[in-house]
C-alpha positions in Angstrom: 0.0 0.0 0.0 1.1 3.6 -0.6 0.1 6.5 1.5 0.2 10.3 1.3 -0.4 10.6 5.0 1.4 13.4 6.7 3.5 12.6 9.7 1.1 13.0 12.6 2.0 15.0 15.7 1.3 13.5 19.2 -1.8 15.6 19.4 -2.8 14.6 15.9 -2.5 10.9 16.8 -4.7 11.4 19.8 -7.3 13.1 17.6 -7.3 10.4 14.9 -7.2 7.6 17.5 -10.3 9.0 19.2 -11.9 9.5 15.8 -11.3 5.9 14.8 -12.7 4.6 18.0 -15.8 6.9 17.6 -16.2 5.7 14.0 -16.2 2.1 15.1 -18.7 2.8 17.8 -21.3 3.7 15.2 -20.8 0.7 12.8 -23.2 -1.7 14.5 -25.7 0.7 16.0 -28.1 0.3 13.1 -28.1 -3.4 13.7 -28.1 -3.5 17.5 -30.9 -1.0 17.9 -33.5 -2.7 15.7 -33.7 -6.2 17.1 -34.9 -5.2 20.5 -37.9 -3.2 19.0 -38.4 -5.3 15.9 -41.8 -6.6 16.9 -43.1 -3.1 17.5 -41.7 -1.9 14.2 -43.3 -4.8 12.3 -46.6 -4.2 14.0 -46.7 -0.5 13.3 -45.5 -0.8 9.7 -47.5 -3.9 8.8 -44.4 -6.2 8.2 -44.8 -10.0 8.2 -42.2 -12.1 10.0 -40.7 -12.9 6.6 -40.3 -9.2 5.8 -38.8 -8.8 9.2 -36.4 -11.5 8.2 -35.4 -9.4 5.2 -34.7 -6.5 7.5 -32.5 -8.7 9.7 -30.7 -10.0 6.6 -29.9 -6.5 5.2 -26.7 -6.0 7.3 -24.9 -9.0 5.9 -26.0 -8.2 2.3 -25.0 -4.6 2.6 -21.7 -5.5 4.3 -20.9 -7.8 1.4 -22.1 -5.6 -1.5 -21.1 -2.1 -0.4 -18.0 -3.1 1.6 -16.3 -5.1 -1.2 -17.5 -2.7 -3.9 -16.3 0.5 -2.2 -12.5 -0.1 -2.4 -12.0 1.9 -5.6 -14.1 4.8 -4.4 -12.3 5.0 -1.1 -8.9 5.2 -2.9 -10.2 8.1 -5.0 -11.8 10.2 -2.3 -9.4 9.5 0.6 -9.8 7.7 3.9 -10.8 10.8 5.9 -13.5 11.9 3.4 -14.7 8.3 3.3 -15.0 8.2 7.1 -17.0 11.5 7.1 -19.2 10.1 4.3 -19.8 6.9 6.4 -21.0 8.9 9.4 -23.2 11.1 7.2 -24.9 8.0 5.7 -25.4 6.4 9.1 -26.9 9.6 10.6 -29.2 10.2 7.6 -30.3 6.6 7.3 -31.0 6.3 11.1 -32.9 9.6 11.2 -35.0 9.0 8.2 -36.1 5.4 9.1 -37.4 6.7 12.4 -40.0 8.9 10.7 -41.2 6.9 7.7 -44.6 5.1 7.7 -44.0 2.5 5.0 -42.2 -0.8 5.4 -40.5 -0.5 2.1 -39.2 3.0 2.9 -38.0 1.7 6.2 -36.0 -1.0 4.5 -34.5 1.6 2.1 -33.5 4.0 4.8 -31.9 1.0 6.6 -29.9 0.3 3.5 -28.5 3.8 3.5 -27.3 3.5 7.1 -25.9 0.0 6.6 -24.1 1.0 3.4 -22.3 3.6 5.5 -21.4 0.9 8.1 -20.2 -1.4 5.3 -17.7 1.2 4.0 -16.7 1.8 7.6 -15.8 -1.9 8.0 -13.5 -1.6 5.0 -11.7 1.6 6.0 -10.9 0.8 9.6 -7.8 -1.4 8.9 -6.2 1.0 6.4 -6.9 4.0 8.7 -5.0 2.2 11.5 -2.2 1.2 9.2 -1.8 4.8 7.9 -1.8 6.5 11.3 -0.6 3.8 13.7 1.8 1.5 11.8 3.6 0.9 15.1 0.5 0.1 17.2 -1.6 -2.0 14.8 -2.5 -4.8 17.4 -3.5 -2.2 20.1 -5.6 0.0 17.8 -7.2 -3.0 16.1 -8.3 -4.4 19.5 -9.5 -1.0 20.5 -11.7 -0.4 17.5 -12.9 -4.0 17.6 -14.0 -3.5 21.2 -15.6 -0.2 20.3 -17.5 -1.8 17.5 -18.9 -4.4 19.9 -19.6 -1.7 22.5 -21.7 0.2 20.0 -23.9 -2.9 19.3 -24.1 -3.7 23.0 -25.1 -0.1 24.1 -27.7 0.2 21.3 -29.3 -3.1 22.4 -29.4 -2.2 26.1 -30.6 1.3 25.8 -32.9 1.5 22.8 -36.0 0.1 24.7 -35.5 2.5 27.7 -35.0 5.4 25.2 -38.2 4.3 23.4 -40.1 4.2 26.7 -38.8 7.6 27.8 -39.4 9.5 24.5 -42.7 8.0 23.4 -42.0 5.0 21.2 -39.6 3.0 19.0 -39.2 5.9 16.5 -37.4 8.0 19.0 -35.5 5.0 20.4 -33.9 4.2 17.1 -33.7 7.8 15.7 -31.7 9.2 18.6 -28.7 7.1 17.5 -28.3 9.5 14.6 -26.9 12.0 17.2 -24.0 9.7 18.0 -23.0 9.6 14.4 -23.2 13.4 14.2 -20.9 13.7 17.2 -18.4 11.2 15.7 -18.4 13.2 12.5 -16.8 16.3 14.1 -13.2 15.1 14.3 -13.3 13.8 10.8 -14.4 17.2 9.5 -11.4 18.7 11.3 -9.1 16.3 9.5 -10.5 16.6 6.0 -7.7 19.0 4.9 -5.1 16.4 5.6 -6.5 13.4 4.0 -4.9 10.0 3.4 -5.1 8.1 0.1 -4.3 4.4 0.1 -3.9 2.2 -2.9 -2.4 -1.1 -3.9 1.3 -1.2 -4.9 2.1 -2.1 -8.5 3.0 -5.7 -7.8 1.4 -9.0 -8.7 -2.0 -9.5 -7.3 -3.6 -12.7 -6.2 -6.9 -13.3 -7.9 -10.1 -14.5 -6.2 -10.2 -17.2 -8.8 -6.8 -18.5 -7.7 -7.8 -18.3 -4.1 -11.0 -20.3 -4.8 -8.8 -23.4 -5.4 -7.6 -23.4 -1.8 -9.2 -25.5 0.9 -7.8 -23.0 3.4 -9.8 -20.2 1.8 -13.0 -22.3 1.7 -12.7 -23.3 5.3 -12.0 -19.7 6.3 -15.0 -18.5 4.3 -17.4 -21.2 5.8 -16.3 -20.5 9.4 -16.9 -16.8 8.8 -20.3 -17.5 7.1 -21.5 -19.8 9.9 -20.5 -17.4 12.6 -22.0 -14.4 10.9 -25.3 -16.2 10.1 -25.7 -17.0 13.8 -24.6 -13.5 14.9 -27.1 -11.7 12.7 -29.9 -14.1 13.6 -29.1 -13.1 17.2 -29.3 -9.4 16.4 -32.6 -9.8 14.6 -34.5 -12.5 16.5 -33.0 -13.1 20.0 -35.1 -10.5 21.7 -38.3 -11.6 19.9 -37.6 -15.3 20.8 -37.4 -14.3 24.4 -40.4 -12.0 24.1 -42.5 -14.9 22.8 -41.4 -16.9 25.9 -42.7 -14.2 28.2 -39.5 -12.1 28.8 -40.1 -8.3 28.9 -38.8 -6.2 26.1 -36.5 -4.2 28.4 -35.0 -7.3 29.9 -34.6 -8.9 26.4 -32.9 -5.8 25.2 -30.5 -5.8 28.1 -29.7 -9.5 27.5 -29.0 -8.7 23.8 -26.7 -6.0 25.1 -25.0 -8.6 27.4 -24.6 -10.9 24.4 -22.8 -8.2 22.4 -20.9 -6.9 25.4 -19.3 -10.2 26.3 -17.3 -9.9 23.1 -15.5 -6.8 24.3 -13.1 -8.3 26.9 -12.9 -11.4 24.7 -11.7 -9.4 21.8 -9.1 -7.6 23.9 -7.9 -11.0 25.3 -8.0 -13.0 22.1 -4.3 -12.3 21.0 -3.2 -13.8 24.3 -5.5 -16.8 23.9 -4.2 -17.5 20.4 -0.7 -17.3 21.6 -1.4 -19.9 24.3 -3.2 -22.5 22.1 -1.0 -22.1 19.1 -2.1 -24.1 16.1 -4.4 -26.4 18.0 -8.1 -26.2 17.2 -9.3 -25.7 20.7 -10.6 -22.2 20.2 -13.0 -23.0 17.3 -14.1 -26.1 19.1 -14.9 -24.0 22.2 -16.6 -21.2 20.2 -18.8 -23.8 18.5 -19.6 -25.6 21.7 -20.7 -22.6 23.7 -22.8 -21.3 20.7 -24.6 -24.6 20.4 -25.2 -24.6 24.1 -26.7 -21.1 23.9 -29.1 -22.0 21.1 -30.0 -25.2 22.8 -30.9 -23.3 26.0 -33.1 -21.0 24.0 -34.8 -24.0 22.5 -35.6 -26.0 25.7 -35.8 -23.3 28.4 -35.8 -19.8 26.9 -37.2 -18.0 29.9 -35.5 -20.0 32.7 -32.0 -18.6 32.7 -32.0 -16.3 29.6 -28.9 -14.5 30.9 -27.0 -17.8 30.6 -28.0 -18.3 27.0 -27.0 -14.7 26.2 -23.6 -15.2 27.9 -22.9 -18.4 26.0 -23.9 -17.0 22.6 -21.8 -13.9 23.3 -18.7 -16.1 24.1 -19.3 -18.0 20.9 -19.1 -14.7 19.0 -15.4 -14.7 19.6 -15.1 -16.8 16.5 -15.6 -13.6 14.5 -12.4 -11.9 15.7 -10.6 -15.3 15.7 -11.4 -15.8 12.0 -10.3 -12.2 11.0 -7.1 -12.8 12.9 -6.4 -16.1 11.2 -6.7 -14.4 7.8 -3.4 -12.7 8.4 -1.9 -15.8 10.1 -2.6 -18.1 7.2 -1.1 -16.0 4.5 2.5 -15.2 3.6 2.0 -12.2 1.3 0.2 -8.9 1.4 -1.6 -9.9 -1.8 -2.7 -13.1 -0.2 -4.0 -11.4 2.9 -6.0 -8.8 0.9 -7.6 -11.3 -1.4 -8.4 -13.8 1.3 -10.0 -11.0 3.4 -12.2 -9.9 0.5 -13.1 -13.5 -0.4 -13.9 -14.4 3.2 -15.9 -11.4 4.1 -17.5 -10.7 0.7 -18.8 -14.2 -0.1 -19.1 -15.1 3.6 -21.5 -12.3 4.3 -23.6 -13.2 1.3 -23.9 -16.8 2.5 -24.5 -15.6 6.1 -27.6 -13.7 4.9 -29.4 -17.0 4.8 -29.2 -17.1 8.6 -31.5 -14.2 9.8 -33.8 -14.5 6.7 -34.1 -18.2 7.1 -35.0 -17.9 10.8 -37.9 -15.6 9.9 -39.1 -17.7 7.0 -38.9 -20.9 9.0 -40.8 -19.3 11.8 -43.5 -18.2 9.4 -43.8 -21.7 7.9 -43.8 -23.6 11.1 -45.4 -21.2 13.6 -42.7 -21.7 16.2 -39.1 -21.2 16.9 -38.2 -24.9 17.2 -37.1 -25.5 13.6 -35.2 -22.3 13.2 -33.3 -22.9 16.5 -32.4 -26.5 15.4 -31.1 -25.1 12.1 -28.9 -22.6 14.0 -27.5 -25.4 16.2 -26.5 -27.3 13.0 -24.9 -24.2 11.5 -23.0 -23.6 14.7 -21.3 -27.0 14.4 -19.7 -25.8 11.2 -17.5 -23.5 13.2 -15.8 -26.5 14.8 -15.6 -28.5 11.6 -14.1 -25.9 9.3 -12.3 -24.1 12.2 -10.3 -27.3 12.6 -9.0 -26.8 9.0 -8.3 -23.1 9.6 -6.3 -23.8 12.8 -3.8 -26.0 11.0 -0.5 -24.3 10.2 -1.0 -24.3 6.5 -0.5 -21.2 4.4 -2.9 -20.1 1.7 -0.1 -19.7 -0.9 1.1 -23.2 -0.3 -2.3 -24.7 -1.2 -2.9 -22.9 -4.6 -2.8 -24.6 -7.9 -1.1 -23.3 -11.0 -1.2 -19.5 -11.2 -3.3 -17.8 -13.9 
């Protein structure tokens, strides 16, 4: 990568560091704030459960389409301008969807906010590389924890905000203010933008990577984890609500589910160093996720905090998979292409998760079949994670180059 970034001063590094953390804080708010009020939104806007499933599937579709497709535009406009645009899109999308009265328009406004979040996913790593090349692990863990904190906070507080300000519209619309606050430091930094682009060296094509069992295993672990995660964002609170749990408590539990990932993300580098190339971590992530879904299936209202805790611990497979992308590649070209392949195609496959849960619920009239399906999908984390954990490099598994 090449950069035109100016050498930052100490004060400048503090500013951009705070700006990166604030940016990450906004990237899951659109997702975390909707699941806890989804039933009210569907009732007011006349959405069926299947249409609600479309809404819960939008994040993974947008992350795949807008995230992967935005690389060229980001290089042209610069990372700082891209960050500012991300926050504008999030703020506008969140504000508009809180006032519309049509289900289709609500979905469209959600796409606007999620498109911004998708581009934000893409620009976080190069922002850290440009401004903190000497502190990449620290800054990556900080923005990862901030991203999860945004989802957790939105899940916990959206229902109380809705109760305090007169309904779900205010509860989800107020989050636009957080994006507006996060926009301020990026506006200050627009005059000193950073442009990042690929070096003029041989690139590794997605077609070449598609021949690798490492790539397919990585992709399927990511897809299985993401399918379950976005099913949690979209349906966890409603599953508990149908079991008799109050909306406020269900929202708090969804926040717990998201929040568990914060210390886990910060501690994952230490855990990876301890277990090395043994597949203990994907096995553990799979086991606790299966246990969480099984608890929701057989006793959803008995100890719901336990199911939330287990599912949250299982979410550590997300950060583990992203970390393994770099550990299982020898070259920058390999890392970049494996990342695009894993996240782009993985998110598209993962969209089946939240949509399928809603559709199966509509077809069967209960949550039993969807939860059984999620248990099966969670087992894939262990199966394909075992392949990813092996000390085999992507480049060593490729066939003849194109």
